DRENPA-250605 format. One record per residue (C-alpha): residue in three letters; x negated, y, z; residue number from 1. Coordinates in steps of 0.02 Angstrom, whole numbers, always signed. Example, Ala and Ser with C-alpha at 12.3 -4.5 7.8 and 13.67 -1.06 7.14 Angstrom:
{r->Ala; X->-615; Y->-225; Z->+390; k->1}
{r->Ser; X->-684; Y->-53; Z->+357; k->2}
***
This chain:
{r->Unk; X->+1958; Y->+12498; Z->+2043; k->1}
{r->Unk; X->+1856; Y->+12497; Z->+2211; k->2}
{r->Unk; X->+1816; Y->+12332; Z->+2285; k->3}
{r->Unk; X->+1884; Y->+12263; Z->+2458; k->4}
{r->Unk; X->+1697; Y->+12293; Z->+2524; k->5}
{r->Unk; X->+1710; Y->+12476; Z->+2454; k->6}
{r->Unk; X->+1862; Y->+12498; Z->+2546; k->7}
{r->Unk; X->+1803; Y->+12432; Z->+2713; k->8}
{r->Unk; X->+1908; Y->+12268; Z->+2693; k->9}
{r->Unk; X->+1847; Y->+12107; Z->+2745; k->10}
{r->Unk; X->+1903; Y->+11943; Z->+2678; k->11}
{r->Unk; X->+1965; Y->+11845; Z->+2834; k->12}
{r->Unk; X->+1997; Y->+11670; Z->+2848; k->13}
{r->Unk; X->+2093; Y->+11603; Z->+2992; k->14}
{r->Unk; X->+2088; Y->+11419; Z->+3061; k->15}
{r->Unk; X->+2234; Y->+11368; Z->+3163; k->16}
{r->Unk; X->+2338; Y->+11508; Z->+3090; k->17}
{r->Unk; X->+2515; Y->+11429; Z->+3130; k->18}
{r->Unk; X->+2497; Y->+11410; Z->+3314; k->19}
{r->Unk; X->+2555; Y->+11525; Z->+3449; k->20}
{r->Unk; X->+2419; Y->+11651; Z->+3436; k->21}
{r->Unk; X->+2360; Y->+11609; Z->+3266; k->22}
{r->Unk; X->+2510; Y->+11662; Z->+3168; k->23}
{r->Unk; X->+2496; Y->+11839; Z->+3254; k->24}
{r->Unk; X->+2309; Y->+11856; Z->+3205; k->25}
{r->Unk; X->+2362; Y->+11806; Z->+3025; k->26}
{r->Unk; X->+2492; Y->+11935; Z->+3018; k->27}
{r->Unk; X->+2399; Y->+12066; Z->+3094; k->28}
{r->Unk; X->+2252; Y->+12040; Z->+2987; k->29}
{r->Unk; X->+2359; Y->+12054; Z->+2834; k->30}
{r->Unk; X->+2463; Y->+12204; Z->+2892; k->31}
{r->Unk; X->+2290; Y->+12297; Z->+2916; k->32}
{r->Unk; X->+2262; Y->+12269; Z->+2719; k->33}
{r->Unk; X->+2123; Y->+12133; Z->+2738; k->34}
{r->Unk; X->+2135; Y->+11993; Z->+2595; k->35}
{r->Unk; X->+2179; Y->+11862; Z->+2727; k->36}
{r->Unk; X->+2176; Y->+11657; Z->+2703; k->37}
{r->Unk; X->+2262; Y->+11542; Z->+2821; k->38}
{r->Unk; X->+2198; Y->+11358; Z->+2808; k->39}
{r->Unk; X->+2350; Y->+11241; Z->+2843; k->40}
{r->Unk; X->+2368; Y->+11057; Z->+2833; k->41}
{r->Unk; X->+2524; Y->+11064; Z->+2735; k->42}
{r->Unk; X->+2568; Y->+11211; Z->+2621; k->43}
{r->Unk; X->+2745; Y->+11133; Z->+2585; k->44}
{r->Unk; X->+2793; Y->+11071; Z->+2771; k->45}
{r->Unk; X->+2968; Y->+10988; Z->+2787; k->46}
{r->Unk; X->+2986; Y->+11071; Z->+2958; k->47}
{r->Unk; X->+3101; Y->+11217; Z->+2924; k->48}
{r->Unk; X->+3018; Y->+11322; Z->+3060; k->49}
{r->Unk; X->+2853; Y->+11295; Z->+2988; k->50}
{r->Unk; X->+2914; Y->+11328; Z->+2808; k->51}
{r->Unk; X->+2985; Y->+11481; Z->+2878; k->52}
{r->Unk; X->+2819; Y->+11536; Z->+2958; k->53}
{r->Unk; X->+2722; Y->+11508; Z->+2802; k->54}
{r->Unk; X->+2840; Y->+11607; Z->+2697; k->55}
{r->Unk; X->+2830; Y->+11750; Z->+2809; k->56}
{r->Unk; X->+2637; Y->+11739; Z->+2773; k->57}
{r->Unk; X->+2668; Y->+11731; Z->+2587; k->58}
{r->Unk; X->+2781; Y->+11882; Z->+2611; k->59}
{r->Unk; X->+2623; Y->+11983; Z->+2682; k->60}
{r->Unk; X->+2522; Y->+11937; Z->+2547; k->61}
{r->Unk; X->+2430; Y->+11803; Z->+2635; k->62}
{r->Unk; X->+2349; Y->+11655; Z->+2537; k->63}
{r->Unk; X->+2378; Y->+11475; Z->+2609; k->64}
{r->Unk; X->+2241; Y->+11340; Z->+2575; k->65}
{r->Unk; X->+2263; Y->+11175; Z->+2599; k->66}
{r->Unk; X->+2140; Y->+11096; Z->+2711; k->67}
{r->Unk; X->+2094; Y->+11010; Z->+2882; k->68}
{r->Unk; X->+1968; Y->+11037; Z->+3031; k->69}
{r->Unk; X->+1910; Y->+10861; Z->+2992; k->70}
{r->Unk; X->+1885; Y->+10877; Z->+2807; k->71}
{r->Unk; X->+1713; Y->+10962; Z->+2784; k->72}
{r->Unk; X->+1725; Y->+11000; Z->+2609; k->73}
{r->Unk; X->+1910; Y->+11073; Z->+2630; k->74}
{r->Unk; X->+1828; Y->+11190; Z->+2754; k->75}
{r->Unk; X->+1672; Y->+11246; Z->+2653; k->76}
{r->Unk; X->+1774; Y->+11291; Z->+2497; k->77}
{r->Unk; X->+1872; Y->+11440; Z->+2569; k->78}
{r->Unk; X->+1718; Y->+11493; Z->+2676; k->79}
{r->Unk; X->+1617; Y->+11525; Z->+2520; k->80}
{r->Unk; X->+1743; Y->+11673; Z->+2481; k->81}
{r->Unk; X->+1752; Y->+11734; Z->+2673; k->82}
{r->Unk; X->+1671; Y->+11880; Z->+2760; k->83}
{r->Unk; X->+1730; Y->+11832; Z->+2934; k->84}
{r->Unk; X->+1811; Y->+11660; Z->+3006; k->85}
{r->Unk; X->+1931; Y->+11675; Z->+3147; k->86}
{r->Unk; X->+1971; Y->+11516; Z->+3241; k->87}
{r->Unk; X->+2128; Y->+11500; Z->+3344; k->88}
{r->Unk; X->+2118; Y->+11318; Z->+3373; k->89}
{r->Unk; X->+2207; Y->+11251; Z->+3535; k->90}
{r->Unk; X->+2130; Y->+11183; Z->+3686; k->91}
{r->Unk; X->+2119; Y->+10997; Z->+3625; k->92}
{r->Unk; X->+2010; Y->+11062; Z->+3480; k->93}
{r->Unk; X->+1899; Y->+11184; Z->+3552; k->94}
{r->Unk; X->+1746; Y->+11067; Z->+3563; k->95}
{r->Unk; X->+1778; Y->+11008; Z->+3379; k->96}
{r->Unk; X->+1738; Y->+11197; Z->+3321; k->97}
{r->Unk; X->+1552; Y->+11128; Z->+3290; k->98}
{r->Unk; X->+1636; Y->+11061; Z->+3136; k->99}
{r->Unk; X->+1669; Y->+11246; Z->+3075; k->100}
{r->Unk; X->+1496; Y->+11290; Z->+3118; k->101}
{r->Unk; X->+1421; Y->+11159; Z->+3013; k->102}
{r->Unk; X->+1538; Y->+11218; Z->+2865; k->103}
{r->Unk; X->+1494; Y->+11393; Z->+2897; k->104}
{r->Unk; X->+1309; Y->+11348; Z->+2882; k->105}
{r->Unk; X->+1338; Y->+11264; Z->+2723; k->106}
{r->Unk; X->+1443; Y->+11395; Z->+2642; k->107}
{r->Unk; X->+1307; Y->+11524; Z->+2681; k->108}
{r->Unk; X->+1426; Y->+11671; Z->+2648; k->109}
{r->Unk; X->+1514; Y->+11706; Z->+2824; k->110}
{r->Unk; X->+1451; Y->+11866; Z->+2900; k->111}
{r->Unk; X->+1554; Y->+11845; Z->+3067; k->112}
{r->Unk; X->+1624; Y->+11699; Z->+3162; k->113}
{r->Unk; X->+1751; Y->+11726; Z->+3298; k->114}
{r->Unk; X->+1781; Y->+11550; Z->+3390; k->115}
{r->Unk; X->+1927; Y->+11512; Z->+3494; k->116}
{r->Unk; X->+1899; Y->+11602; Z->+3644; k->117}
{r->Unk; X->+2044; Y->+11721; Z->+3696; k->118}
{r->Unk; X->+2009; Y->+11672; Z->+3872; k->119}
{r->Unk; X->+1903; Y->+11732; Z->+4010; k->120}
{r->Unk; X->+1705; Y->+11737; Z->+4011; k->121}
{r->Unk; X->+1664; Y->+11554; Z->+4032; k->122}
{r->Unk; X->+1490; Y->+11592; Z->+4059; k->123}
{r->Unk; X->+1529; Y->+11685; Z->+4213; k->124}
{r->Unk; X->+1659; Y->+11582; Z->+4303; k->125}
{r->Unk; X->+1680; Y->+11508; Z->+4483; k->126}
{r->Unk; X->+1820; Y->+11387; Z->+4424; k->127}
{r->Unk; X->+1838; Y->+11221; Z->+4514; k->128}
{r->Unk; X->+1866; Y->+11055; Z->+4450; k->129}
{r->Unk; X->+1946; Y->+10979; Z->+4351; k->130}
{r->Unk; X->+1981; Y->+11141; Z->+4236; k->131}
{r->Unk; X->+1787; Y->+11184; Z->+4247; k->132}
{r->Unk; X->+1740; Y->+11024; Z->+4153; k->133}
{r->Unk; X->+1902; Y->+10995; Z->+4048; k->134}
{r->Unk; X->+1928; Y->+11175; Z->+3983; k->135}
{r->Unk; X->+1779; Y->+11303; Z->+4034; k->136}
{r->Unk; X->+1634; Y->+11169; Z->+3989; k->137}
{r->Unk; X->+1707; Y->+11145; Z->+3824; k->138}
{r->Unk; X->+1716; Y->+11327; Z->+3771; k->139}
{r->Unk; X->+1538; Y->+11358; Z->+3840; k->140}
{r->Unk; X->+1474; Y->+11212; Z->+3744; k->141}
{r->Unk; X->+1541; Y->+11288; Z->+3579; k->142}
{r->Unk; X->+1451; Y->+11466; Z->+3627; k->143}
{r->Unk; X->+1286; Y->+11371; Z->+3642; k->144}
{r->Unk; X->+1313; Y->+11283; Z->+3469; k->145}
{r->Unk; X->+1363; Y->+11447; Z->+3380; k->146}
{r->Unk; X->+1210; Y->+11524; Z->+3452; k->147}
{r->Unk; X->+1083; Y->+11387; Z->+3418; k->148}
{r->Unk; X->+1149; Y->+11387; Z->+3235; k->149}
{r->Unk; X->+1106; Y->+11571; Z->+3218; k->150}
{r->Unk; X->+1289; Y->+11607; Z->+3168; k->151}
{r->Unk; X->+1330; Y->+11793; Z->+3179; k->152}
{r->Unk; X->+1480; Y->+11800; Z->+3302; k->153}
{r->Unk; X->+1592; Y->+11890; Z->+3412; k->154}
{r->Unk; X->+1683; Y->+11825; Z->+3577; k->155}
{r->Unk; X->+1859; Y->+11894; Z->+3611; k->156}
{r->Unk; X->+1893; Y->+11890; Z->+3800; k->157}
{r->Unk; X->+2067; Y->+11947; Z->+3841; k->158}
{r->Unk; X->+2076; Y->+11867; Z->+4001; k->159}
{r->Unk; X->+2193; Y->+11713; Z->+4035; k->160}
{r->Unk; X->+2317; Y->+11673; Z->+3898; k->161}
{r->Unk; X->+2442; Y->+11536; Z->+3897; k->162}
{r->Unk; X->+2555; Y->+11500; Z->+3755; k->163}
{r->Unk; X->+2661; Y->+11379; Z->+3855; k->164}
{r->Unk; X->+2718; Y->+11501; Z->+3972; k->165}
{r->Unk; X->+2878; Y->+11598; Z->+3936; k->166}
{r->Unk; X->+2830; Y->+11767; Z->+3842; k->167}
{r->Unk; X->+2918; Y->+11882; Z->+3974; k->168}
{r->Unk; X->+2807; Y->+11806; Z->+4115; k->169}
{r->Unk; X->+2642; Y->+11786; Z->+4009; k->170}
{r->Unk; X->+2645; Y->+11955; Z->+3963; k->171}
{r->Unk; X->+2667; Y->+12025; Z->+4131; k->172}
{r->Unk; X->+2549; Y->+11939; Z->+4234; k->173}
{r->Unk; X->+2396; Y->+11944; Z->+4113; k->174}
{r->Unk; X->+2316; Y->+12106; Z->+4134; k->175}
{r->Unk; X->+2245; Y->+12163; Z->+3971; k->176}
{r->Unk; X->+2069; Y->+12235; Z->+3989; k->177}
{r->Unk; X->+2078; Y->+12354; Z->+3835; k->178}
{r->Unk; X->+2223; Y->+12458; Z->+3934; k->179}
{r->Unk; X->+2106; Y->+12495; Z->+4064; k->180}
{r->Unk; X->+2121; Y->+12456; Z->+4260; k->181}
{r->Unk; X->+2230; Y->+12605; Z->+4319; k->182}
{r->Unk; X->+2377; Y->+12553; Z->+4204; k->183}
{r->Unk; X->+2362; Y->+12363; Z->+4178; k->184}
{r->Unk; X->+2265; Y->+12278; Z->+4312; k->185}
{r->Unk; X->+2354; Y->+12238; Z->+4473; k->186}
{r->Unk; X->+2369; Y->+12117; Z->+4603; k->187}
{r->Unk; X->+2529; Y->+12001; Z->+4638; k->188}
{r->Unk; X->+2580; Y->+12108; Z->+4782; k->189}
{r->Unk; X->+2563; Y->+12272; Z->+4682; k->190}
{r->Unk; X->+2670; Y->+12190; Z->+4546; k->191}
{r->Unk; X->+2798; Y->+12132; Z->+4670; k->192}
{r->Unk; X->+2796; Y->+12308; Z->+4754; k->193}
{r->Unk; X->+2830; Y->+12389; Z->+4578; k->194}
{r->Unk; X->+2975; Y->+12259; Z->+4533; k->195}
{r->Unk; X->+3060; Y->+12291; Z->+4701; k->196}
{r->Unk; X->+3044; Y->+12476; Z->+4676; k->197}
{r->Unk; X->+3126; Y->+12440; Z->+4503; k->198}
{r->Unk; X->+3271; Y->+12331; Z->+4562; k->199}
{r->Unk; X->+3305; Y->+12398; Z->+4738; k->200}
{r->Unk; X->+3288; Y->+12235; Z->+4812; k->201}
{r->Unk; X->+3153; Y->+12143; Z->+4897; k->202}
{r->Unk; X->+3061; Y->+11972; Z->+4891; k->203}
{r->Unk; X->+3031; Y->+11855; Z->+5027; k->204}
{r->Unk; X->+2829; Y->+11831; Z->+5017; k->205}
{r->Unk; X->+2761; Y->+11681; Z->+5056; k->206}
{r->Unk; X->+2571; Y->+11691; Z->+5075; k->207}
{r->Unk; X->+2472; Y->+11524; Z->+5042; k->208}
{r->Unk; X->+2280; Y->+11522; Z->+5098; k->209}
{r->Unk; X->+2146; Y->+11488; Z->+4980; k->210}
{r->Unk; X->+2085; Y->+11340; Z->+5061; k->211}
{r->Unk; X->+2258; Y->+11270; Z->+5053; k->212}
{r->Unk; X->+2276; Y->+11294; Z->+4869; k->213}
{r->Unk; X->+2103; Y->+11207; Z->+4853; k->214}
{r->Unk; X->+2174; Y->+11064; Z->+4947; k->215}
{r->Unk; X->+2327; Y->+11052; Z->+4830; k->216}
{r->Unk; X->+2205; Y->+11041; Z->+4685; k->217}
{r->Unk; X->+2104; Y->+10902; Z->+4759; k->218}
{r->Unk; X->+2257; Y->+10806; Z->+4808; k->219}
{r->Unk; X->+2357; Y->+10842; Z->+4651; k->220}
{r->Unk; X->+2370; Y->+10718; Z->+4491; k->221}
{r->Unk; X->+2256; Y->+10775; Z->+4353; k->222}
{r->Unk; X->+2376; Y->+10869; Z->+4249; k->223}
{r->Unk; X->+2446; Y->+10976; Z->+4399; k->224}
{r->Unk; X->+2270; Y->+10985; Z->+4449; k->225}
{r->Unk; X->+2220; Y->+11071; Z->+4295; k->226}
{r->Unk; X->+2349; Y->+11201; Z->+4300; k->227}
{r->Unk; X->+2325; Y->+11233; Z->+4488; k->228}
{r->Unk; X->+2128; Y->+11249; Z->+4459; k->229}
{r->Unk; X->+2154; Y->+11367; Z->+4315; k->230}
{r->Unk; X->+2287; Y->+11476; Z->+4417; k->231}
{r->Unk; X->+2162; Y->+11465; Z->+4563; k->232}
{r->Unk; X->+2019; Y->+11544; Z->+4456; k->233}
{r->Unk; X->+2150; Y->+11674; Z->+4372; k->234}
{r->Unk; X->+2235; Y->+11730; Z->+4540; k->235}
{r->Unk; X->+2122; Y->+11698; Z->+4691; k->236}
{r->Unk; X->+1952; Y->+11717; Z->+4609; k->237}
{r->Unk; X->+2023; Y->+11862; Z->+4503; k->238}
{r->Unk; X->+1945; Y->+11807; Z->+4342; k->239}
{r->Unk; X->+2077; Y->+11904; Z->+4245; k->240}
{r->Unk; X->+1984; Y->+12061; Z->+4264; k->241}
{r->Unk; X->+1801; Y->+12055; Z->+4231; k->242}
{r->Unk; X->+1684; Y->+12190; Z->+4182; k->243}
{r->Unk; X->+1587; Y->+12198; Z->+4013; k->244}
{r->Unk; X->+1414; Y->+12187; Z->+4007; k->245}
{r->Unk; X->+1348; Y->+12347; Z->+3901; k->246}
{r->Unk; X->+1209; Y->+12236; Z->+3841; k->247}
{r->Unk; X->+1314; Y->+12102; Z->+3773; k->248}
{r->Unk; X->+1482; Y->+12185; Z->+3728; k->249}
{r->Unk; X->+1608; Y->+12324; Z->+3735; k->250}
{r->Unk; X->+1780; Y->+12342; Z->+3797; k->251}
{r->Unk; X->+1913; Y->+12349; Z->+3665; k->252}
{r->Unk; X->+1988; Y->+12507; Z->+3730; k->253}
{r->Unk; X->+1821; Y->+12597; Z->+3692; k->254}
{r->Unk; X->+1818; Y->+12527; Z->+3517; k->255}
{r->Unk; X->+1999; Y->+12575; Z->+3494; k->256}
{r->Unk; X->+2053; Y->+12721; Z->+3595; k->257}
{r->Unk; X->+2196; Y->+12770; Z->+3485; k->258}
{r->Unk; X->+2290; Y->+12606; Z->+3508; k->259}
{r->Unk; X->+2432; Y->+12623; Z->+3638; k->260}
{r->Unk; X->+2453; Y->+12475; Z->+3747; k->261}
{r->Unk; X->+2611; Y->+12425; Z->+3844; k->262}
{r->Unk; X->+2587; Y->+12438; Z->+4031; k->263}
{r->Unk; X->+2655; Y->+12306; Z->+4157; k->264}
{r->Unk; X->+2775; Y->+12441; Z->+4215; k->265}
{r->Unk; X->+2845; Y->+12465; Z->+4036; k->266}
{r->Unk; X->+2854; Y->+12265; Z->+4021; k->267}
{r->Unk; X->+2942; Y->+12257; Z->+4179; k->268}
{r->Unk; X->+3077; Y->+12382; Z->+4117; k->269}
{r->Unk; X->+3117; Y->+12260; Z->+3973; k->270}
{r->Unk; X->+3176; Y->+12127; Z->+4103; k->271}
{r->Unk; X->+3308; Y->+12252; Z->+4179; k->272}
{r->Unk; X->+3479; Y->+12225; Z->+4114; k->273}
{r->Unk; X->+3519; Y->+12350; Z->+3974; k->274}
{r->Unk; X->+3646; Y->+12485; Z->+4019; k->275}
{r->Unk; X->+3673; Y->+12423; Z->+4202; k->276}
{r->Unk; X->+3621; Y->+12484; Z->+4367; k->277}
{r->Unk; X->+3446; Y->+12427; Z->+4411; k->278}
{r->Unk; X->+3502; Y->+12398; Z->+4597; k->279}
{r->Unk; X->+3634; Y->+12267; Z->+4519; k->280}
{r->Unk; X->+3488; Y->+12157; Z->+4463; k->281}
{r->Unk; X->+3460; Y->+11996; Z->+4564; k->282}
{r->Unk; X->+3270; Y->+11972; Z->+4588; k->283}
{r->Unk; X->+3289; Y->+11787; Z->+4589; k->284}
{r->Unk; X->+3295; Y->+11804; Z->+4402; k->285}
{r->Unk; X->+3106; Y->+11857; Z->+4401; k->286}
{r->Unk; X->+3067; Y->+11706; Z->+4511; k->287}
{r->Unk; X->+3153; Y->+11574; Z->+4407; k->288}
{r->Unk; X->+3072; Y->+11641; Z->+4252; k->289}
{r->Unk; X->+2909; Y->+11629; Z->+4347; k->290}
{r->Unk; X->+2936; Y->+11454; Z->+4406; k->291}
{r->Unk; X->+3001; Y->+11404; Z->+4228; k->292}
{r->Unk; X->+2830; Y->+11461; Z->+4158; k->293}
{r->Unk; X->+2739; Y->+11366; Z->+4280; k->294}
{r->Unk; X->+2829; Y->+11212; Z->+4236; k->295}
{r->Unk; X->+2799; Y->+11249; Z->+4049; k->296}
{r->Unk; X->+2605; Y->+11256; Z->+4085; k->297}
{r->Unk; X->+2622; Y->+11086; Z->+4183; k->298}
{r->Unk; X->+2716; Y->+11012; Z->+4037; k->299}
{r->Unk; X->+2598; Y->+11069; Z->+3903; k->300}
{r->Unk; X->+2445; Y->+11015; Z->+4002; k->301}
{r->Unk; X->+2528; Y->+10840; Z->+4033; k->302}
{r->Unk; X->+2580; Y->+10824; Z->+3841; k->303}
{r->Unk; X->+2399; Y->+10875; Z->+3795; k->304}
{r->Unk; X->+2316; Y->+10739; Z->+3906; k->305}
{r->Unk; X->+2435; Y->+10607; Z->+3835; k->306}
{r->Unk; X->+2393; Y->+10655; Z->+3652; k->307}
{r->Unk; X->+2205; Y->+10653; Z->+3697; k->308}
{r->Unk; X->+2221; Y->+10468; Z->+3754; k->309}
{r->Unk; X->+2315; Y->+10424; Z->+3601; k->310}
{r->Unk; X->+2202; Y->+10517; Z->+3478; k->311}
***
């Protein structure tokens, strides 16, 4: 029988595999036929939703290994049998990925490390404070540690990604670089134009100057300032749409030209009522959904701050 290596299958270890993003990485890896291991703190959790998630992993053939980011030995053991390590750790633990680097070096078997990026290019950002120090600098410091350790690595840059936002909004307002500029890169005005065309109704547009946004950031409490400064980088500086330096990387669309991506227009169609006239839809639904998403982001950042203080 041919080995996994002979069949072109890599042994994948996912750290943070039960998170909002990590669970999709685990499932995708398994569905592609890669021998996949998920490092989890508890293999038999009492939380029904977490137990159901782990069962879905097992049903896909995923192996569950008990371990913890802060238990060095529990990291090294599964890494000795892994070809690639993918980290999907959340914002609060990004800086602690140096612990993964140390374990990878000790294991000596890992051929590729994908740190928890899934963001914009933190080495080429003009983001303002407080987000610049609180979020971007942490990711950049991990990059420097990976490079200094000589660990083979890949940084996955997908534009801004917020698991706290409602799925319907997060998917719509985050242009996906792999789809290419014509299909999935548009300004808010262009997206609103498209939505108005689909619904047959118009929005009342309120334009806020960039200087006014910066003033709001300076005067806001820290948690709100974090959310606003990230939004400033994404929507005013336009850092959701960046060019890939051919000397440093390649666009996913070039690597996987056969993959069909959902366009913004196609996703907006999912928000329209099924079997009813498009003109009957009140566009306030879209506005309220957007506001709910922003509130979710604000709440998530606030909880993150409180958790960080109590740690």
